C-alpha positions in Angstrom: -11.6 -6.5 10.7 -9.9 -3.4 12.1 -11.7 -0.4 13.5 -10.0 2.7 15.0 -12.3 5.2 16.6 -11.1 8.7 17.7 -7.6 7.3 18.3 -5.1 9.9 19.6 -1.6 9.6 20.9 0.4 12.2 22.8 4.0 12.1 24.1 5.6 14.2 26.9 8.7 15.9 25.6 10.3 17.7 28.6 7.4 19.8 29.9 5.4 19.9 26.7 2.8 17.5 25.2 3.3 16.6 21.6 0.4 15.1 19.6 1.5 12.3 17.3 -2.0 11.3 16.3 -5.2 13.3 16.4 -8.7 11.7 16.3 -7.9 9.0 13.8 -11.0 7.1 12.5 -10.2 4.2 10.3 -11.8 0.9 9.1 -9.9 -1.9 7.4 -12.1 -4.6 5.8 -11.4 -8.3 6.2 -9.0 -9.6 3.5 -8.0 -6.3 2.0 -4.6 -4.8 1.7 -4.7 -1.3 3.3 -1.9 1.2 2.8 -1.0 4.1 5.0 1.3 6.6 3.4 3.0 9.7 4.8 6.2 11.6 5.0 8.7 11.1 7.9 7.2 12.3 11.2 3.6 12.3 9.9 2.6 9.7 12.5 2.2 6.6 10.3 4.5 4.3 12.4 2.7 5.4 15.6 -0.6 4.7 13.9 0.4 1.2 12.9 1.8 0.3 16.3 -1.5 1.5 17.9 -3.3 -1.3 16.0 -1.6 -4.0 18.1 -1.1 -1.7 21.1 2.7 -1.7 21.0 1.8 2.0 21.4 -0.9 2.6 23.9 -3.3 5.2 22.5 -3.9 8.3 24.7 -7.5 8.2 23.7 -10.0 6.4 21.6 -10.6 2.7 20.9 -9.0 0.0 18.8 -11.0 -3.1 17.7 -9.5 -6.1 15.8 -11.8 -8.9 14.7 -14.5 -7.5 17.0 -12.3 -7.4 20.1 -11.7 -4.1 21.7 -8.0 -4.3 22.5 -7.9 -1.0 24.4 -10.3 -2.6 27.0 -8.1 -5.7 27.7 -5.8 -6.5 30.5 -2.2 -7.4 29.8 -2.7 -11.2 29.8 -5.7 -11.0 27.4 -3.9 -8.5 25.2 -0.9 -10.8 24.9 -3.2 -13.6 23.7 -5.0 -11.4 21.2 -1.6 -10.2 19.8 -0.9 -13.7 18.5 -3.6 -13.0 16.0 -1.7 -10.0 14.7 1.6 -10.6 12.9 4.2 -7.9 12.3 7.1 -7.4 10.0 9.7 -4.7 10.3 11.9 -2.5 8.2 15.1 -3.8 9.6 14.0 -7.5 9.9 14.6 -7.8 13.7 15.9 -11.4 13.3 17.8 -13.4 16.0 21.3 -13.3 14.7 22.5 -16.4 16.5 19.5 -18.5 15.4 19.0 -20.3 12.0 16.3 -19.4 9.6 14.2 -22.3 10.8 14.6 -21.3 14.5 13.8 -17.7 13.7 10.5 -18.7 12.1 9.8 -21.2 15.0 10.4 -18.6 17.7 6.8 -17.4 18.2 5.6 -21.0 18.2 8.1 -22.0 20.9 7.0 -19.0 22.9 3.5 -20.3 22.6 4.7 -23.7 23.9 3.5 -25.5 20.8 4.6 -29.2 20.6 7.8 -29.8 18.7 6.1 -31.9 15.9 3.5 -29.2 15.3 5.9 -26.3 15.1 8.3 -28.2 12.8 5.5 -28.9 10.4 4.4 -25.3 10.5 7.9 -24.1 9.8 8.3 -26.4 6.8 5.0 -25.0 5.4 6.2 -21.4 5.8 9.6 -22.1 4.4 7.9 -23.3 1.2 5.5 -20.4 1.2 8.2 -17.8 1.2 10.6 -19.7 -1.0 13.4 -20.4 1.6 13.4 -24.2 1.7 17.1 -24.3 0.7 18.1 -21.8 3.3 16.5 -23.3 6.5 19.8 -24.0 8.2 21.5 -20.7 7.3 22.0 -17.8 9.7 20.8 -14.2 9.0 24.4 -13.1 8.2 24.4 -15.5 5.3 21.2 -14.1 3.7 20.5 -11.2 1.4 18.2 -8.4 2.5 15.3 -9.8 0.6 15.8 -13.2 2.1 16.0 -11.7 5.6 12.6 -10.1 5.0 11.2 -13.4 3.8 12.2 -14.9 7.1 10.5 -12.0 8.9 7.3 -12.5 6.9 7.3 -16.3 7.6 7.9 -15.6 11.3 5.0 -13.1 11.4 2.7 -15.8 9.9 3.8 -18.6 12.3 0.8 -18.3 14.6 -1.7 -18.1 11.7 -2.7 -14.5 12.3 -5.8 -12.8 11.0 -3.9 -9.5 10.4 -0.4 -8.8 9.2 1.1 -5.4 9.9 4.0 -4.2 7.7 6.2 -1.4 9.1 8.1 0.0 6.1 8.8 -3.6 5.1 10.5 -2.7 1.8 12.2 0.6 2.4 15.6 -1.0 3.2 15.5 -3.0 0.0 16.5 -2.3 -3.6 13.8 -1.8 -6.2 14.0 -5.3 -7.7 13.9 -7.0 -4.2 11.1 -4.6 -3.2 9.0 -5.8 -6.2 9.7 -9.5 -5.2 8.6 -8.9 -1.6 5.5 -7.0 -2.7 4.6 -9.9 -5.0 5.0 -12.3 -2.1 2.7 -10.2 0.1 0.1 -10.1 -2.7 0.4 -13.9 -3.1 0.0 -14.4 0.7 -3.1 -12.1 0.6 -4.6 -14.1 -2.3 -3.9 -17.5 -0.9 -4.6 -17.0 2.8 -7.1 -14.2 2.7 -5.1 -12.5 5.5 -5.8 -8.8 6.1 -2.7 -6.7 5.5 -2.0 -3.1 6.7 1.2 -1.6 5.6 2.8 1.8 6.0 5.2 3.4 3.5 6.5 6.7 2.1 6.6 5.3 -1.4 3.5 5.6 -3.7 4.8 2.8 -5.9 4.2 0.4 -3.0 0.7 1.6 -2.5 0.0 1.4 -6.3 1.4 -2.1 -6.6 -0.6 -4.1 -4.1 -3.1 -2.0 -2.0 -6.9 -1.9 -2.3 -7.4 1.3 -0.3 -5.1 3.9 1.0 -5.1 6.6 3.8 -2.8 9.6 3.5 -1.6 10.9 6.9 0.0 14.3 7.6 0.6 16.0 10.9 -1.0 13.1 12.8 -4.3 13.3 10.8 -5.8 11.4 7.9 -6.1 14.0 5.2 -7.4 11.8 2.4 -8.7 8.2 2.1 -10.2 6.0 -0.6 -9.8 3.4 -3.2 -6.2 3.5 -4.6 -7.4 4.1 -8.1 -9.6 7.0 -7.1 -6.9 8.6 -4.9 -4.2 8.1 -7.4 -6.1 9.4 -10.4 -7.9 12.3 -8.6 -5.8 13.4 -5.6 -7.5 16.0 -3.5 -4.9 17.0 -0.9 -1.5 18.6 -1.7 0.3 15.9 0.2 -1.4 13.3 -1.8 -0.5 15.1 -5.0 3.2 15.0 -3.8 3.1 11.3 -3.5 1.3 10.8 -6.8 4.0 12.8 -8.5 6.6 10.2 -7.3 5.3 7.7 -9.8 4.0 10.1 -12.5 5.8 12.0 -15.1 5.3 15.6 -14.0 4.2 17.5 -17.1 4.3 21.2 -18.0 1.6 21.4 -20.6 3.1 24.5 -22.2 6.3 22.5 -23.0 4.3 19.8 -24.8 1.8 21.8 -26.8 2.8 22.1 -30.4 0.3 24.6 -31.8 -1.7 27.6 -30.7 -5.1 26.4 -32.1 -5.1 23.1 -30.2 -6.3 21.5 -27.0 -4.1 19.5 -24.7 -5.9 16.7 -22.8 -4.9 14.1 -20.2 -6.9 10.9 -20.7 -7.1 8.2 -18.0 -8.2 4.7 -18.8 -8.8 1.8 -16.3 -9.5 -1.9 -16.6 -10.7 -3.4 -19.9 -10.7 0.1 -21.4 -6.9 0.0 -21.3 -6.9 -2.4 -24.3 -9.8 -0.8 -26.3 -9.1 1.5 -29.4 -11.5 4.1 -28.0 -9.4 7.1 -29.0 -8.8 5.8 -32.5 -12.5 5.0 -33.0 -13.5 8.5 -31.8 -11.1 10.2 -34.2 -11.4 8.1 -37.4 -14.6 9.9 -38.7 -13.5 13.3 -37.5 -11.6 16.2 -39.1 -9.7 16.8 -35.9 -6.0 15.8 -36.0 -4.3 14.5 -33.0 -0.9 13.7 -31.6 -0.1 11.4 -28.6 2.7 13.3 -26.8 3.1 11.0 -23.8 1.6 7.7 -22.5 2.0 5.1 -19.8 0.4 1.7 -19.1 0.8 0.1 -15.6 -1.2 -1.8 -13.0 -2.7 -1.1 -9.6 -2.8 -4.4 -7.8 -4.7 -6.6 -10.4 -6.2 -3.7 -12.4 -4.5 -2.3 -15.5 -4.6 1.4 -15.9 -2.8 4.2 -17.8 -2.9 7.6 -19.2 -2.0 9.5 -22.3 -1.5 13.2 -23.0 -2.9 14.0 -26.4 -3.0 17.2 -28.4 -6.2 17.8 -30.5 -6.0 20.2 -33.4 -9.1 21.5 -35.1 -12.4 23.3 -34.7 -13.3 23.7 -31.0 -16.9 22.4 -31.5 -15.5 19.2 -33.1 -13.0 18.8 -30.3 -15.8 19.1 -27.7 -17.7 16.4 -29.5 -14.6 14.1 -29.4 -14.3 14.8 -25.6 -18.0 13.9 -25.1 -17.5 10.6 -27.0 -14.5 9.7 -24.9 -16.3 10.5 -21.6 -19.3 8.5 -22.8 -17.1 5.5 -23.3 -16.0 5.7 -19.7 -12.7 7.5 -20.0 -11.7 10.3 -17.7 -10.7 13.4 -19.7 -8.9 16.4 -18.2 -8.2 19.7 -20.0 -4.6 20.6 -19.3 -4.8 24.0 -21.0 
C-alpha cells in the first residue's frame, strides 16, 4: 500500500544543510496499522508528512497504492491526496463551524452534491459516536470529542490510508485509550491502512501490527510489534520498551544464592496455559514468582513473569528446556 524508497529530506538552516531523514526504506502493507516511534527531533513527523508529500522529499520516491506521488504534478497530486486522510495532534478544526460542517469540509471542497455529503456526514457521526453533538462548535467539546471530529473529517473522502500525527499525545490516558479503540475499530470495519507516529510505546503496543523505530533521521529497528517489544535490539528501542515495562534489578529480587532468576515471556494461547506449574509439579526444584504481568498487543494476549528457581542446576536446566519446548521464551537474568 505504501512504499518509501531511499527517501531523504534536508533543510537549509542559514548557510548549513540539516538532514532530517536519511535513506528511509519502508513498506506498509494494505490494511495494517503501522507505527513509527521516536523521540522529539528524530524525524518521525517529517517522515509521516513525506507520505502525502506535505513535505517534499529531497530524494527518493514515495508510492501509495501503486501511484508514485513524487512523480506527479500539483493537480494530480491534489487528487491523489484525497485518498490519504490525516489527523493531527491539535485537531486543526474550524472554530466557527459546527461538528457537522467540520466533517463536511473536505466533501464541500470536492464539490460533492449536498445530499451526498449530508448522508456521508451522518454515517461518520455514527461511526465516531458523535450523533448527539452534530450541531455543537469545537469550543463546546472535550479533547477526545474534538479528536473524534478530526478522525471523521479525515475519513470523509473514503481514503485508503489514514495518517495519524501524534493523534493522542494531547489527551489524558483514559481518552487516549478510547481514541485508540476507535482507530482499531475503524481498521477492523473498514480495512483502512493506518500509519501513526508517536513517542509512546503504549500506543504502539495497543493497536499496531508492525513498528519502525526512528532515531537521527534513520530507521534503527523494524519488525512485528511483539518481536520488537519482547526482543529489542537497539538502545533507543529498549528505552521505549522500558516505558511500559517494570524495570527490574535482578539482584534486588533474588532471594537466595543457590538459585536462578528467569524472565519468562508467553504469547497468545500460552498466556492461559499452566505450563510452569506442569513443568514444576514432578520436580524437586522450588520456585517463587517474584513479578508478573498480563496484557495485550492489539488482539494478542501476552505477558511475562520473573521467577526464581531454587535447586540443583541440572534439574533447573531441565525445567528451562521443558519451558522452551512448550514455546515459552526464557531469559536468564543472572
